[in-house]
LUMMARTI-932275 format. One record per atom (N, C-alpha, C): atom name; x, y, z. Coordinates in pm, whole numbers, padded with zeros to 5 digits. Example, Ala and Ser with C-alpha at 12.3 -4.5 7.8 and 13.67 -1.06 7.14 Angstrom:
% residues 2
   a       u       v       w
   N   01319  -00569   00780
  CA   01230  -00450   00780
   C   01320  -00330   00780
   N   01285  -00225   00708
  CA   01367  -00106   00714
   C   01290   00003   00787
***
This chain:
% residues 249
   a       u       v       w
   N  -07223   00483   06027
  CA  -07314   00521   06121
   C  -07313   00475   06246
   N  -07299   00308   06253
  CA  -07283   00243   06403
   C  -07139   00217   06418
   N  -07121   00234   06544
  CA  -06978   00179   06592
   C  -06958   00077   06658
   N  -07061   00036   06743
  CA  -07041  -00068   06783
   C  -07192  -00163   06795
   N  -07221  -00227   06676
  CA  -07345  -00277   06683
   C  -07428  -00404   06773
   N  -07492  -00410   06840
  CA  -07504  -00555   06919
   C  -07617  -00544   06991
   N  -07676  -00670   06959
  CA  -07814  -00696   07032
   C  -07858  -00652   07167
   N  -07956  -00622   07166
  CA  -08046  -00508   07259
   C  -08082  -00623   07347
   N  -07982  -00658   07506
  CA  -08052  -00771   07592
   C  -08055  -00704   07694
   N  -08200  -00697   07762
  CA  -08205  -00670   07898
   C  -08101  -00703   08013
   N  -08048  -00813   08006
  CA  -07955  -00838   08132
   C  -07833  -00759   08116
   N  -07815  -00690   07967
  CA  -07669  -00636   07950
   C  -07734  -00517   07971
   N  -07822  -00432   07922
  CA  -07876  -00278   07880
   C  -07937  -00261   07955
   N  -08009  -00345   08079
  CA  -08086  -00262   08125
   C  -08130  -00147   08245
   N  -08016  -00128   08241
  CA  -08018   00068   08295
   C  -07963   00125   08201
   N  -08018   00090   08053
  CA  -07972   00254   07948
   C  -08063   00266   07995
   N  -08061   00439   07925
  CA  -08175   00536   07931
   C  -08107   00595   07772
   N  -08191   00677   07718
  CA  -08170   00694   07587
   C  -08230   00847   07593
   N  -08100   00954   07584
  CA  -08085   01140   07630
   C  -08188   01217   07515
   N  -08266   01288   07593
  CA  -08364   01376   07463
   C  -08248   01462   07416
   N  -08320   01524   07334
  CA  -08235   01635   07280
   C  -08112   01582   07192
   N  -08116   01492   07129
  CA  -07993   01438   07078
   C  -07951   01479   06912
   N  -07817   01485   06876
  CA  -07793   01572   06742
   C  -07786   01493   06659
   N  -07789   01587   06573
  CA  -07800   01476   06381
   C  -07616   01514   06367
   N  -07559   01509   06476
  CA  -07389   01523   06380
   C  -07348   01427   06403
   N  -07419   01289   06422
  CA  -07344   01148   06347
   C  -07381   01146   06185
   N  -07441   01220   06160
  CA  -07460   01194   05983
   C  -07435   01355   05891
   N  -07315   01414   05994
  CA  -07273   01530   05918
   C  -07188   01500   05813
   N  -07172   01363   05793
  CA  -07037   01306   05705
   C  -07144   01237   05611
   N  -07253   01201   05612
  CA  -07328   01113   05464
   C  -07380   01243   05365
   N  -07303   01174   05274
  CA  -07407   01290   05158
   C  -07547   01231   05116
   N  -07523   01085   05122
  CA  -07650   01048   05060
   C  -07725   00933   05183
   N  -07852   00930   05198
  CA  -07938   00851   05278
   C  -07997   00757   05202
   N  -07997   00613   05214
  CA  -08136   00554   05201
   C  -08271   00591   05243
   N  -08355   00544   05109
  CA  -08466   00642   05151
   C  -08631   00536   05113
   N  -08746   00447   05150
  CA  -08759   00363   05132
   C  -08928   00433   05048
   N  -08998   00362   04976
  CA  -09095   00438   04904
   C  -09181   00498   04978
   N  -09245   00476   05061
  CA  -09335   00558   05153
   C  -09292   00662   05159
   N  -09158   00709   05164
  CA  -09105   00871   05188
   C  -09118   00955   05073
   N  -09135   00865   04971
  CA  -09098   00942   04836
   C  -09180   01104   04847
   N  -09299   01112   04884
  CA  -09380   01226   04858
   C  -09347   01312   04955
   N  -09291   01304   05064
  CA  -09237   01377   05170
   C  -09117   01454   05088
   N  -08990   01327   05109
  CA  -08913   01345   05067
   C  -08841   01430   04950
   N  -08984   01430   04840
  CA  -08963   01498   04729
   C  -08958   01658   04720
   N  -08988   01714   04847
  CA  -09039   01867   04846
   C  -08926   01914   04890
   N  -08801   01835   04970
  CA  -08662   01850   05014
   C  -08572   01827   04929
   N  -08511   01716   04925
  CA  -08429   01639   04860
   C  -08448   01569   04687
   N  -08340   01594   04644
  CA  -08335   01520   04502
   C  -08320   01376   04517
   N  -08443   01286   04535
  CA  -08441   01149   04503
   C  -08318   01099   04367
   N  -08261   00990   04413
  CA  -08225   00927   04300
   C  -08184   00785   04293
   N  -08110   00678   04250
  CA  -08057   00572   04287
   C  -07926   00564   04252
   N  -07909   00490   04321
  CA  -07754   00442   04314
   C  -07739   00244   04255
   N  -07616   00249   04216
  CA  -07645   00098   04162
   C  -07529   00016   04271
   N  -07621  -00082   04323
  CA  -07538  -00184   04443
   C  -07488  -00307   04339
   N  -07360  -00300   04255
  CA  -07308  -00382   04207
   C  -07315  -00565   04257
   N  -07292  -00552   04364
  CA  -07275  -00691   04480
   C  -07436  -00732   04482
   N  -07489  -00685   04460
  CA  -07652  -00709   04483
   C  -07735  -00713   04345
   N  -07640  -00637   04249
  CA  -07736  -00655   04093
   C  -07834  -00564   04131
   N  -07859  -00423   04193
  CA  -07985  -00395   04210
   C  -07965  -00280   04222
   N  -08047  -00181   04240
  CA  -08027   00009   04254
   C  -08115   00021   04334
   N  -08037   00106   04451
  CA  -08156   00159   04591
   C  -08196   00304   04591
   N  -08300   00302   04621
  CA  -08313   00504   04609
   C  -08266   00514   04713
   N  -08180   00687   04715
  CA  -08139   00720   04767
   C  -08173   00840   04770
   N  -08173   00994   04895
  CA  -08193   01101   04914
   C  -08024   01168   04871
   N  -08001   01265   04799
  CA  -07888   01351   04797
   C  -07871   01413   04901
   N  -07795   01469   04987
  CA  -07753   01543   05121
   C  -07695   01642   05111
   N  -07558   01633   05028
  CA  -07476   01704   04946
   C  -07399   01664   04852
   N  -07374   01813   04779
  CA  -07273   01755   04622
   C  -07158   01673   04639
   N  -07069   01687   04792
  CA  -06934   01655   04776
   C  -06947   01506   04890
   N  -06863   01409   04852
  CA  -06901   01354   04937
   C  -06860   01393   05083
   N  -06874   01308   05194
  CA  -06896   01398   05380
   C  -06913   01514   05404
   N  -07029   01534   05310
  CA  -07053   01649   05327
   C  -07220   01690   05342
   N  -07274   01677   05466
  CA  -07464   01702   05441
   C  -07483   01815   05454
   N  -07547   01910   05350
  CA  -07566   01993   05371
   C  -07725   02053   05460
   N  -07748   01962   05538
  CA  -07857   01993   05627
   C  -07818   01967   05755
   N  -07724   01956   05790
  CA  -07636   01928   05941
   C  -07605   02056   05983
   N  -07646   02135   06102
  CA  -07567   02256   06103
   C  -07476   02228   06198
   N  -07368   02329   06277
  CA  -07265   02306   06348
   C  -07283   02244   06497
   N  -07456   02264   06478
  CA  -07498   02240   06636
   C  -07571   02126   06658
   N  -07600   02023   06537
  CA  -07614   01891   06509
   C  -07750   01921   06473
   N  -07827   02026   06454
  CA  -07945   02045   06462
   C  -07995   02010   06260
   N  -08125   01952   06213
  CA  -08135   01907   06098
   C  -08190   02032   06032
   N  -08153   02113   05930
  CA  -08247   02206   05898
   C  -08334   02169   05756
   N  -08468   02080   05782
  CA  -08567   02039   05709
   C  -08619   02009   05795
   N  -08736   02006   05719
  CA  -08904   01976   05779
   C  -08926   01808   05783
   N  -08839   01728   05710
  CA  -08829   01595   05691
   C  -08669   01506   05689
   N  -08688   01429   05778
  CA  -08576   01364   05758
   C  -08579   01239   05784
   N  -08499   01188   05657
  CA  -08517   01025   05656
   C  -08524   00918   05739
   N  -08634   00860   05743
  CA  -08663   00756   05836
   C  -08514   00702   05881
   N  -08446   00612   05801
  CA  -08328   00563   05808
   C  -08210   00613   05941
   N  -08185   00756   05893
  CA  -08166   00816   05992
   C  -08225   00846   06110
   N  -08340   00831   06127
  CA  -08473   00849   06242
   C  -08399   00746   06341
   N  -08406   00636   06246
  CA  -08367   00489   06346
   C  -08333   00456   06435
   N  -08162   00562   06415
  CA  -08054   00531   06508
   C  -08094   00615   06612
   N  -08031   00526   06767
  CA  -07861   00414   06782
   C  -07961   00304   06721
   N  -08077   00267   06676
  CA  -08181   00110   06668
   C  -08175   00073   06533
   N  -08143  -00092   06523
  CA  -08150  -00114   06399
   C  -08196  -00292   06431
   N  -08232  -00354   06289
  CA  -08278  -00451   06300
   C  -08177  -00595   06280
   N  -08143  -00720   06285
  CA  -08058  -00752   06254
   C  -08135  -00899   06259
   N  -08097  -01026   06141
  CA  -08165  -01128   06160
   C  -08092  -01244   06254
   N  -08174  -01301   06314
  CA  -08112  -01421   06374
   C  -08078  -01530   06324
   N  -08076  -01632   06368
  CA  -08007  -01747   06360
   C  -08159  -01873   06263
   N  -08250  -01808   06323
  CA  -08380  -01840   06249
   C  -08445  -01742   06133
   N  -08496  -01856   06055
  CA  -08582  -01841   05923
   C  -08679  -01673   05998
   N  -08716  -01584   05903
  CA  -08758  -01464   05929
   C  -08776  -01433   06070
   N  -08657  -01479   06122
  CA  -08645  -01414   06288
   C  -08554  -01270   06308
   N  -08593  -01142   06367
  CA  -08524  -01019   06392
   C  -08509  -00987   06519
   N  -08404  -00963   06555
  CA  -08373  -00872   06696
   C  -08350  -00759   06659
   N  -08399  -00658   06765
  CA  -08350  -00513   06742
   C  -08195  -00496   06841
   N  -08124  -00452   06757
  CA  -07969  -00423   06792
   C  -07974  -00269   06842
   N  -07826  -00263   06931
  CA  -07826  -00088   06910
   C  -07689  -00049   06920
   N  -07652   00057   06854
  CA  -07538   00086   06883
   C  -07457   00125   06992
   N  -07385   00015   07046
  CA  -07372   00011   07196
   C  -07272   00182   07253
   N  -07247   00216   07121
  CA  -07155   00337   07207
   C  -07160   00446   07174
   N  -07271   00460   07122
  CA  -07353   00588   07081
   C  -07395   00675   07211
   N  -07354   00832   07183
  CA  -07384   00920   07256
   C  -07523   00939   07302
   N  -07560   00863   07232
  CA  -07754   00914   07259
   C  -07751   00829   07404
   N  -07730   00717   07410
  CA  -07708   00675   07545
   C  -07676   00701   07680
   N  -07732   00656   07776
  CA  -07657   00691   07892
   C  -07712   00631   08034
   N  -07681   00627   08169
  CA  -07678   00542   08283
   C  -07751   00631   08367
   N  -07725   00774   08352
  CA  -07756   00836   08445
   C  -07869   00952   08430
   N  -07943   00967   08284
  CA  -08004   01081   08174
   C  -08101   01023   08115
   N  -08190   01035   08118
  CA  -08297   01010   07984
   C  -08401   00913   07984
   N  -08502   00839   07941
  CA  -08578   00765   07995
   C  -08538   00639   07935
   N  -08532   00558   08033
  CA  -08545   00397   08037
   C  -08579   00354   07949
   N  -08498   00191   07895
  CA  -08535   00138   07789
   C  -08627   00017   07842
   N  -08610  -00038   07949
  CA  -08674  -00103   08040
   C  -08689  -00100   08205
   N  -08802  -00152   08223
  CA  -08874  -00111   08368
   C  -08728  -00191   08465
   N  -08822  -00165   08580
  CA  -08751  -00268   08726
   C  -08728  -00371   08671
   N  -08820  -00416   08667
  CA  -08900  -00524   08654
   C  -08816  -00661   08481
   N  -08775  -00522   08441
  CA  -08658  -00582   08303
   C  -08809  -00587   08162
   N  -08859  -00515   08213
  CA  -08969  -00517   08061
   C  -08951  -00415   07993
   N  -08977  -00405   07880
  CA  -08922  -00302   07771
   C  -09052  -00237   07770
   N  -09026  -00050   07824
  CA  -09078   00054   07831
   C  -09164   00091   07697
   N  -09244   00154   07727
  CA  -09330   00216   07589
   C  -09229   00251   07469
   N  -09138   00321   07530
  CA  -09019   00385   07409
   C  -08979   00300   07329
   N  -08956   00180   07415
  CA  -08888   00057   07324
   C  -08980  -00025   07216
   N  -09158  -00004   07280
  CA  -09214  -00064   07206
   C  -09244   00012   07041
   N  -09227   00104   07100
  CA  -09230   00212   06992
   C  -09120   00209   06868
   N  -09015   00204   06925
  CA  -08899   00155   06850
   C  -08935   00036   06779
   N  -08960  -00054   06803
  CA  -08989  -00221   06791
   C  -09087  -00200   06685
   N  -09190  -00098   06671
  CA  -09325  -00102   06572
   C  -09231  -00015   06459
   N  -09167   00096   06473
  CA  -09105   00160   06416
   C  -09035   00053   06303
   N  -08884   00013   06352
  CA  -08834  -00060   06318
   C  -08880  -00206   06212
   N  -08983  -00244   06220
  CA  -09067  -00387   06211
   C  -09155  -00301   06092
   N  -09174  -00163   06067
  CA  -09256  -00083   05946
   C  -09177  -00060   05827
   N  -09025  -00019   05891
  CA  -08917   00020   05788
   C  -08879  -00118   05704
   N  -08822  -00259   05772
  CA  -08860  -00383   05754
   C  -08927  -00391   05643
   N  -09096  -00370   05665
  CA  -09164  -00424   05530
   C  -09172  -00343   05437
   N  -09133  -00185   05513
  CA  -09137  -00099   05390
   C  -09005  -00111   05272
   N  -08856  -00204   05314
  CA  -08773  -00222   05272
   C  -08781  -00319   05125
   N  -08900  -00401   05149
  CA  -08926  -00513   05053
   C  -09010  -00454   04940
   N  -09109  -00354   04979
  CA  -09174  -00259   04874
   C  -09113  -00196   04819
   N  -09010  -00134   04871
  CA  -08883  -00050   04761
   C  -08796  -00148   04722
   N  -08761  -00254   04710
  CA  -08682  -00301   04661
   C  -08714  -00363   04517
   N  -08897  -00397   04546
  CA  -08948  -00472   04449
   C  -08964  -00348   04358
   N  -08990  -00245   04389
  CA  -09020  -00099   04274
   C  -08917  -00076   04220
   N  -08771  -00097   04259
  CA  -08663  -00115   04244
   C  -08622  -00170   04144
   N  -08695  -00312   04120
  CA  -08629  -00422   04092
   C  -08713  -00418   03959
   N  -08840  -00321   03966
  CA  -08939  -00325   03867
   C  -08920  -00201   03723
   N  -08817  -00110   03831
  CA  -08764  -00054   03754
   C  -08643  -00065   03620
   N  -08569  -00159   03685
  CA  -08429  -00230   03649
   C  -08494  -00324   03557
   N  -08615  -00414   03574
  CA  -08647  -00502   03521
   C  -08715  -00434   03363
   N  -08766  -00333   03355
  CA  -08802  -00239   03220
   C  -08705  -00149   03147
   N  -08572  -00150   03203
  CA  -08450  -00072   03199
   C  -08513   00078   03181
   N  -08551   00129   03279
  CA  -08620   00265   03290
   C  -08537   00338   03344
   N  -08373   00268   03399
  CA  -08295   00382   03509
   C  -08179   00395   03345
   N  -08127   00528   03415
  CA  -08027   00531   03300
   C  -07928   00648   03388
   N  -07831   00627   03370
  CA  -07713   00745   03433
   C  -07755   00900   03444
   N  -07739   00961   03565
  CA  -07819   01105   03591
   C  -07679   01153   03566
   N  -07669   01243   03443
  CA  -07541   01309   03379
   C  -07594   01504   03396
   N  -07563   01540   03466
  CA  -07602   01686   03468
   C  -07469   01748   03549
   N  -07505   01905   03510
  CA  -07398   01986   03545
   C  -07446   02108   03647
   N  -07367   02148   03755
  CA  -07472   02270   03813
   C  -07359   02347   03852
   N  -07400   02471   03872
  CA  -07274   02571   03877
   C  -07305   02624   04004
   N  -07174   02603   04101
  CA  -07153   02671   04195
   C  -07056   02782   04243
   N  -07086   02892   04330
  CA  -06979   02989   04303
   C  -06974   03038   04177
   N  -06814   02984   04153
  CA  -06758   02961   03959
   C  -06744   02891   03904
   N  -06754   02805   03986
  CA  -06753   02648   03926
   C  -06822   02569   03882
   N  -06803   02469   03769
  CA  -06919   02399   03698
   C  -06890   02284   03798
   N  -06945   02174   03828
  CA  -06983   02047   03886
   C  -07017   01957   03790
   N  -06949   01820   03787
  CA  -07027   01691   03733
   C  -07118   01632   03839
   N  -07250   01625   03825
  CA  -07301   01521   03912
   C  -07289   01366   03894
   N  -07238   01269   03886
  CA  -07224   01140   03827
   C  -07221   01047   03914
   N  -07237   00933   03874
  CA  -07301   00805   03977
   C  -07377   00765   04023
   N  -07516   00817   03970
  CA  -07658   00851   03988
   C  -07732   00845   03908
   N  -07858   00741   03959
  CA  -07924   00747   03807
   C  -08093   00780   03858
   N  -08127   00774   03688
  CA  -08303   00819   03766
   C  -08360   00771   03632
   N  -08514   00763   03611
  CA  -08574   00701   03528
   C  -08548   00821   03397
   N  -08514   00746   03331
  CA  -08565   00816   03172
   C  -08623   00819   03100
   N  -08734   00940   03130
  CA  -08833   01011   03056
   C  -08860   00965   02899
   N  -08793   00949   02862
  CA  -08814   00887   02721
   C  -08881   00753   02737
   N  -08813   00663   02824
  CA  -08842   00521   02799
   C  -08960   00493   02894
   N  -08998   00596   03002
  CA  -09051   00597   03047
   C  -09241   00621   02947
   N  -09223   00735   02833
  CA  -09325   00736   02762
   C  -09338   00644   02663
   N  -09224   00605   02598
  CA  -09216   00442   02547
   C  -09304   00302   02598
   N  -09321   00315   02710
  CA  -09366   00194   02789
   C  -09476   00128   02686
   N  -09468  -00008   02671
  CA  -09622  -00013   02609
   C  -09760  -00019   02722
   N  -09859  -00020   02645
  CA  -09974  -00032   02757
   C  -09976  -00137   02884
   N  -09939  -00250   02832
  CA  -09907  -00347   02930
   C  -09852  -00364   03044
   N  -09704  -00302   03000
  CA  -09625  -00220   03120
   C  -09669  -00112   03181
   N  -09734  -00044   03097
  CA  -09753   00112   03225
   C  -09908   00068   03272
   N  -10017  -00006   03265
  CA  -10072  -00047   03363
   C  -10073  -00128   03462
   N  -09929  -00182   03435
  CA  -09871  -00305   03519
   C  -09847  -00198   03665
   N  -09736  -00085   03643
  CA  -09711   00016   03683
   C  -09841   00063   03818
   N  -09919   00104   03704
  CA  -10017   00195   03757
   C  -10105   00124   03886
   N  -10140  -00065   03857
  CA  -10164  -00118   03924
   C  -10091  -00134   04099
   N  -09983  -00124   04054
  CA  -09884  -00159   04146
   C  -09875  -00019   04240
   N  -09948   00089   04190
  CA  -09931   00223   04242
   C  -09773   00262   04241
   N  -09715   00210   04133
  CA  -09552   00275   04144
   C  -09571   00435   04021
   N  -09649   00493   04004
  CA  -09685   00566   03879
   C  -09621   00710   03991
   N  -09711   00702   04126
  CA  -09683   00804   04158
   C  -09528   00846   04198
   N  -09467   00722   04272
  CA  -09345   00713   04291
   C  -09240   00786   04177
   N  -09250   00725   04068
  CA  -09136   00777   03959
   C  -09182   00887   03935
   N  -09331   00961   03957
  CA  -09305   01087   03912
   C  -09264   01229   03993
   N  -09294   01146   04142
  CA  -09240   01197   04298
   C  -09105   01188   04268
   N  -09019   01103   04204
  CA  -08874   01104   04222
   C  -08812   01200   04064
   N  -08930   01195   03967
  CA  -08872   01272   03879
   C  -08921   01408   03916
   N  -08987   01440   03994
  CA  -09008   01568   04053
   C  -08889   01639   04105
   N  -08870   01571   04239
  CA  -08778   01563   04300
   C  -08636   01626   04226
   N  -08558   01613   04125
  CA  -08511   01600   04076
   C  -08433   01756   04057
   N  -08545   01838   04098
  CA  -08519   01997   04092
   C  -08481   02045   04196
   N  -08476   01930   04296
  CA  -08415   02017   04423
   C  -08256   02008   04453
   N  -08203   01945   04312
  CA  -08061   01992   04311
   C  -08000   02154   04291
   N  -08108   02191   04293
  CA  -08061   02366   04293
   C  -08089   02374   04458
   N  -08132   02330   04478
  CA  -08159   02357   04624
   C  -07966   02309   04696
   N  -07969   02202   04667
  CA  -07832   02140   04713
   C  -07727   02266   04678
   N  -07748   02325   04529
  CA  -07623   02419   04516
   C  -07639   02568   04594
   N  -07747   02595   04606
  CA  -07821   02736   04688
   C  -07715   02700   04846
   N  -07752   02564   04890
  CA  -07712   02569   05021
   C  -07563   02515   05018
   N  -07495   02462   04946
  CA  -07366   02465   04947
   C  -07280   02582   04887
   N  -07358   02742   04837
  CA  -07260   02825   04811
   C  -07297   02896   04939
   N  -07402   02901   05012
  CA  -07449   02945   05130
   C  -07330   02918   05304
   N  -07310   02758   05199
  CA  -07181   02691   05279
   C  -07057   02804   05237
   N  -07049   02783   05114
  CA  -06881   02842   05098
   C  -06877   02996   05124
   N  -06992   03101   05113
  CA  -06970   03192   05183
   C  -06981   03243   05306
   N  -07010   03147   05404
  CA  -07001   03126   05544
   C  -06832   03102   05602
   N  -06801   03002   05500
  CA  -06663   02971   05543
   C  -06567   03121   05506
   N  -06591   03176   05386
  CA  -06525   03272   05339
   C  -06508   03396   05472
   N  -06616   03446   05539
  CA  -06667   03527   05618
   C  -06619   03488   05764
   N  -06569   03345   05807
  CA  -06508   03348   05906
   C  -06388   03351   05957
   N  -06386   03425   06074
  CA  -06267   03506   06128
   C  -06163   03383   06158
   N  -06007   03468   06092
  CA  -05931   03347   06111
   C  -05862   03375   06252
   N  -05869   03215   06283
  CA  -05791   03169   06458
   C  -05643   03239   06440
   N  -05616   03225   06573
  CA  -05478   03283   06569
   C  -05375   03158   06609
   N  -05447   03026   06593
  CA  -05319   02941   06625
   C  -05341   02867   06480
   N  -05456   02909   06367
  CA  -05409   02808   06210
   C  -05334   02932   06161
   N  -05209   03010   06159
  CA  -05159   03076   06097
   C  -05037   03021   06132
   N  -05038   03047   06238
  CA  -04909   03035   06374
   C  -04822   02872   06303
***
């Protein structure tokens, strides 16, 4: 996603502006996107929410499936418009991000310096003439800060599922056009293990407000059918596209 991420500095970026009506073409090759716990309720009505394993950290990360194949996001059209009512926060934050500083528990706002979102001629300025952050930048800081806080809660949720051995490989077969495709590499809460939890563990999940997240995740898996439909529409569109003259020479 990021081409050149650098700390945002008023001396270096004081004349930068962020353009309006930016597209999501930068995400057109993402078939998954990380999602935070507070997004489960809204995201579940559009995307399948699954978990992928991060072997380097011995952890699981919740993500939304944006496509059935790598390098294909079924929710970004040719003009870069997002064809859904909800966009994952991890994508809405672009071209900004938080990064750790040398000090403990200290973070700094960073930007993708090579992003097409920025301009020196058009858009809304990040800093005023005195070098003070504009309201736009203050809003960005608040948004990034809330995402950072939610990352900790999301990790706690995923770690709890792992601790109680509730995640199992999601092996599903979907039919698209005339072919059958296996969906592998993802994990989901195993309903049998959920139902077999002890009363003590179940109450623990309820007290931590994790049960609604689990049920939202399980309900969202039906959205895989939506991905199949979107994929079939994409295939049909590709078949009806006119043949370009230079493509057959």
